[in-house]
N, C-alpha and C positions, 0 to 999 in steps of 0.2 A: 913466178908470173905477177907480172904490174897490169891493174885493172883499175881504168879510170871510169868513176860513176858520175854523170851528171844529175846534179839534186836542183829542186826548183822550191822555193817557199811561196806557199798561194794562202789566201785568206781559208780561215778555219772552216769547216763544213757548214757548222751551225751559223755560220757570220748571217747579221741582216745585213742585207745590201741595199744600196740606193746610188743613183745616178749622182757624180758629181757635179760641181756646179756648171760647168761648160759643157755636160753633157757627151762628153768624150770617153769617159771610164768611170769606175765607181768610186765612191766615196771612201777613201781608206783612213781617214781619220779616227774613227774608233772599231778598227778594225783588230781582232787576232790573228795571229797567222801560225803556219804548222807546215811540216814539209808534204810535199804533193805524192799522197799516198802511191801510185804509179811509181814513182823514184825511189819511194821506201822499200818495194819489192826489188828494184833494179839494185839496190843497197846492196838487202838482204842478199839475193844472187851473187854479188862479187864478193861478198864476205865467205859463204858458203865455198865458192868456188876456191877463193885463198886457203881455207881451211883443207880442202879437199887435197888442195896441190901440196899441202907439208909446208908451206912459205909462202912468202910474196908480199906484196903491196897492193893497197886497195886505195885510191886517191879521191876522195869526193873534189866535185868541182860544182860552184854555185854562182850564177850572175844576178846581181842584185844592187840594192842600197844596202847602208852598214847594217839594217835591222835583220838581213838574212846571216849574221853573226850567229844567232840562235839556234838556226836551222845546219848551220856546218858545223855546231858544237854537237848538236845531237846525231850527228853523222859520226864524229868521230867518240862520240860516248859508246854509240855502239859498235865502234870495231875498226871505222877507216883510220890509217895511220897517219895520215896528213891530208890537208886541204889548199884548194885554190879558189881564192874568192875573186872574181871579175868586177869588180866596184864600177857599179853604173848609176846614175840619178834618178834618170828617166826611165820610161817604158821603149822597150826596143822590138820589132818585128819578129818574127820567125827566123827569116834570113839575118837579121842582124844580132839575132843571140847566138845561131849555130855558128856564124863567123867568130864571136867572140870565144865561144866553147872550142871552136877548130883550132884558134889561133892560139889559146892555152895549153892545149893536146899536143899540140904538134912537138913541143917542147920535153914532152913527156916519153914517147916512144912507147906508149904502152902496147900490152897484147891484147885487152880487149876493153873497147868502151862501150858501157853500159847505159841506157838510159830507160826512164818510163815510157810506156806505150803514148801515154799524151798527159796533159797538165790539168788538174780540174777546175783551173778557172777559165783558159782560153780554149783548151782541147782540138787543138788543130792537129795534134799528132803526125805532125812533119819536122821536131827538131830533130830527132834522130837520123831519120834519112837524109836530111839536108846536109846534117853533120858529115854523115858519111861518106857523101858526094865531095864535100869540100877537102875531106881527108884525103880523098880516092882511095878508101878500103871496102871491100865488100860486107854487105849487110844484109841483114835479116829483122823482119818484124814479128810481131806477138808471139813472143818466144814464152813454151813452156817447160821446154827442158834445154839444160845446157851441157853438154860433155866436151870437154876440153882432151884431144887425144895426139900429144906431141906437137906438132907444128900446125895441126888442124882442130877445128871446133864441129860440133855435130850437133844441131838444134832440132828441134820440135817445134813446129810452128802451129798456130791455131787455125783454121780456117773455118767456114761457114758450115752450119747443119750439120757438126759433130764431126766433121772429118779434119785430120793432120796432115802434116806435109813434114817430113823429114828431109834436113839439107844437111850437105857437109860444106866447110870453105875453108880457106887457110886463114892463118892468123897472121898479121892482127886484122881484128875485125870488128864493125859496130852491131849491137842487137838492142834490139828494145822490147823492153820485158813485159810480159802481160801481169796485170794484177792478180794477186793469190794464186802465183807459183810455187813460194812457201810462206809457211808460216813465220811470221814477222817477230824479231826478238824483241826485249825490252833493254835498254839503255840499267846497266847496273850501275850500283854506288862506286865500285872501284872503276869503271868505267869511264863515269862522268869525272872523276879525280884525274883519273889520266889525260882527260881530253885537254885539261888547262895545260897541260904543257906539251902537246903535240902542237907541229908547224901548221900555220895557216898564212899562207902567200897572198898578199894583196897584191893585185896587179890593175892596172885601168886599161880602157878601150885602147887611148894613146899608145901605152907601151907596146900591145899588143900589135899596132899599125893598122887599126880599123875605126873606122868612121862612120858615126850614124847616118845612114841614107837610106831610110825608110822605103822599101818597096811597095809598103801598102801602110794605108792608115785608119784609124777607128774614126770613123765620121760621126756615130751617134751612138748611146747606149740608153736601151729604155727598158721599164721592166714590162713583163707581158700583160697586155690589155683584158681586164675581166671583162666579160658580159653574161647576161642569162636571158635566156628566150624559153618561152614556154609553149610547148605545142600540145595541141589537144587530140588525142587517138580517139576515134569513134568506135573501134572495134580492137579483141582480142588479137586479131591476125594483123594488124598495123604494128602494133606493139610486138607482136614477133618479128616483123618485117627488120623493124628499126635494131632492135635487139641482135640479129642475125649480119643485117648488111652496114648498119652503120657501127654500134658499138663494138660488134663483131665478139658477143660472149656466148655466143649460141653454136 
């Protein structure tokens, strides 16, 4: 079984964020970076599916500048067999990133393509489904369980209010994995050593035949405005009413 896992490098969760000088993105000059947590769960699912099948190949694919090499090496250290780095120097929108991933994926003929449910930085939650459309493959989102059965895959989707949906579809397919689906593994010392010898193929947007023609652009990024307001309450009944209808803690 060949499994392609799309991973993204994002600012670390404890980073102090500030808007860039042009106000169109965050200032990245002093940020630390890490693998996008939902994508880490997609990688873990891919590795466990490979182990359950008794063999195969897990390929990590990452879009970004040269610095994403650290995230790619982490994926290799955890068990991915090889990686594809689609190298770009500027930010691309959701459709552009999906086109780059699709361009790299077409040459692999993977049985499964896995992504995280969404990214921790932008949080659009659309790359996986757009990627499936571009590849012309069936897809399912918010996946809690994956079972491969011959040429079919059965999945358990998380819905609202504690409901779940069970879906079967033919392979190949694209799945977006819910965070928490499995316990994440740590990279072992041996895995870190082996990662240094594993293949990382670097390709550019031009080599994939994809042009950066954004369908949308960020106009302005600002921090939330903080404000304080004092309200004088005349009775306990008013306090109860606000706690019940405005704060919603009663």
